[in-house]
C-alpha positions, 0 to 999 in steps of 0.5 A: 081032480076033485072039487072042494068048497068053503063059504067063499066058493069052490076050487079044483084040487088034484085028487092026489093031494091030501090038503083041502080048500082052506090050505090051498087058499092060504098057499095062494095068500101067503107066499112070504118066507118060502119056508114051510112048517118044521117037522117038529111043529107038524108032529105037534099038530098031529099029536094034538089031533090024536089026543083030541080024537081020543078024548072025544071018543072017551066022552062019547062025542066022536064015533069010534070008527071015525075017531080011530081013523083020525088017530091012525092018520095022525100016527102016520104024520107023527111017523114022518109021513105026509109032511109034504102035504103041509104046504102053508107058509110059516108066516101068515095072517089069521093067527095060524088058522091056516096051519090048523086047517092044513092039519085038519084037512090032511088028517081028514082026507087020509082018514077018509081013505082009511075008511074006504071013502074018497078024499073030500067026502067031508060028510063022513069025516070033516076037517072042522066037525070031526078033526077039529072037534072041541078045538079052535086054532086059538088053543091048538096053535099055542099048544103046538108051539109049546110041544114043539118048543119043548122038544127043540129046547131039550135038544139044545140043552143036551148040546149045551151040556155036552159043551159044558163038559167039553169046556170043563175038560179043557179047563183041567187040561189047561190048568197049568198054562199060565198066561197074561190076563187082559182088561180093556184089551191091555195086559192086566195080571196073570191067569191060567188058561184053565181058569178062563175055560172054567169061566166059559163052562160056568157061563154055559151052565148058567144058560142051561139053568135059565133055559130050563127054567123058561122051558118049565112054563111051556108044560102048561097048555090051554087045550079046551080053551077053544076060541077065547078061553071060555071053553065054548063047545068043549066039555069039562071031561074033554078038557081033562082028558085031552091034556092027559092024552097029551101027557101020554103021547108026548112023554111030558107032564102037561098041565091045563092052565088054571086060567084058560082066558089068560093062557089064550090071550098071552104069549109071555112064556114064549118071550121068556124062553126067547129071552133066555136064548138071547142071553145064551147067545150073548154069552156064547158070542163072547166066548167066540170073541175070546177064542178068535182073539187068542187064536189070532196070528199065527205069527203076528197076533196073540197066538195063545190058542191053536184052533183046529184047522177046518178049511183053507181061509182064503181064495188068494192067500195061500196057507191062511186058516181062519177061525170059521167055527167061532165066526159062525157062532157069532153070526148065529148069536146075532140072528138069535138076538134079532129073532128075540126082537121080533118075538118081543114085538109080536108078543106085545102086539096081542089084543084082547082075547088073542095074540094073532102074531103067533106064527111069527113068534113060532117061526123065530122061536123055532129058528132060534132053537134050531140055529143055537142047537146046531151052532153049539154042537158045531162049536164043541165038535169042530172047535173046543174038542180040538183046541190046543194051548200054545204054551211057549207063546203064552210064556213068551207074552207073560215074560215080556209083559209088565203085568207081573209087577202087580204080584210084587206090590206087597213086597216092594211097594207101589212106587218102586213097582211103578218105576220098574214098570216104567223102565221095563216099558222103556227098555223092553227088559223083562221085569224079573231081570230088572228086579234081579239087577237092582237086587230087590229080590233073589231069584228064589224069591221071584220064582215063588212069587211069580209061580202059577200057583201063587199068582192065580189064587187069592192071597199074597204071593210069597208072603214070607218074603214081604219086605217093602222098599220105601 
């Protein structure tokens, strides 16, 4: 065991742990979610500490031996080691001070080991004096949230691009499949299944653009702002260098905020990204709704689509297969929408020079990014890629619908079309058969007018045949 103390007093810690007294206090105070910091956020914290150590060595404030030990300790964390030593809860009071101190203490104690010193010998390497040199929780936290969010957002965008490509492929595969379009859940006019999937693809493409634009704002950070944005205890040379080091270490072009006070006070860019995720979730959920409806059946529903069979659908009904992949996407969308609400409230709750609600912002934003990424990957791999069209059923529903009558309006007029529609609904006789029986048009004329190519593009189908009947 070893003893560590802060200004509140002394605590006894197992000698094998790398965290210190402030981390221990936080673990006692904040047993909230049961979730610890995600790997990307831990890595972001270690990256910041490494960048700060390098910058402080360059300005001459930090001795090389201490700085190199901090860098090496940070590198180990970046490589995935010591993550089990980050024990604080993901939601906590203190604006993330406990998260920052968890990183400071783990890095300090590992650096001490590398220097041949005992853990807790903070006269040599202190969590506050050396690892946190020229920093504050109030610039470390916002920067770490941004770095982790950028990494997660890039993964999401990659999955969305794969989904976009998959939907495009399906739109081409289904471009010849004519089916009944619907508005108000009622028969409307014909459309191709390919056109519907092309619309889904374009929806995803817009989400990619929105999310990418929102991500662009995250490359601006407030490192060097320290406590309130005034840069107290941070040299101008350090501020430039730490951002330069972050660019090198992350592979991103990080930029120092032009107004560090603003960048320390406000978290609107995180709300903007969350908002883009919410819109993406809404769009994806609408697609999932359509897939579930078109796959309903298989005997007593629409059954226009055949979704890949993923698992038995019931513990009591043999042979039942449920649309579990679209269903899970719907649920993820609901969660992302709820997360956005929490983020919005937290962003609004900042006061004066700091938003102390950053932990709950980070927790919900990271969850939204992770959940959406996994859901999009699941949708593409386990649903979209294997979707098949039930062409016979699409044709059956189309032939039995009165919706095709709309294509005949320019040829026979609204009144005649209405009468035919009414008769078709009453007798269940196909519209095409009624028109032929009444001698209003020939079979050749109807075949042209009611062809997929004519009914699913702008213009008047079979224009050469127009002969209105009054």
